C-alpha positions, 0 to 999 in steps of 0.5 A, a space after each residue: 682300477 683303484 689304488 687305495 692304502 697300497 691295495 689294487 682293486 678292479 671290477 674283475 677281481 673276486 670279492 673274497 679270498 683274493 687280494 693285491 697289495 703293495 709293500 714298499 720295503 727295501 725291494 718294493 713289490 706288488 703281491 697277489 694273495 690267494 687264501 682259503 678261509 675256514 668255514 663251519 664245516 672245515 672247523 668241524 672236520 679238522 680239529 686243528 682249525 679253531 674258528 670260522 674265518 681262520 686262514 687254512 692256506 695262503 699263496 702269495 706271488 709277486 706280480 707286475 700286472 693285475 691278472 684280472 684286468 691286465 693293468 700294469 701296477 705302478 711304483 716298480 720303477 728301477 726294480 730288476 724284473 729278473 728277480 721278480 716273481 718270488 712266491 710262497 705257500 703257507 699251509 695251516 691245515 695241521 698242528 703247525 703252519 708249513 711254508 712250502 
């Protein structure tokens, strides 16, 4: 496991489309982000997508441990674990993005 620039990386994580990052705001949290980027075929099939690499959809969820290596993530001392686990899904496949 390594933590650099508020990110967690481990040998078990996929190389693309999955990120774990730390946000040190008023309620610090580690967030697992899974996103799908547009390929050339996606751009050709969907006129709402304007470039390869654009994010088609993104799901974010607060986590306490890395789901890939099982390591507990640091810097959550004092955070109420009962309020943890906020999630959101953003769908950008249409004219406007939708927060689901």
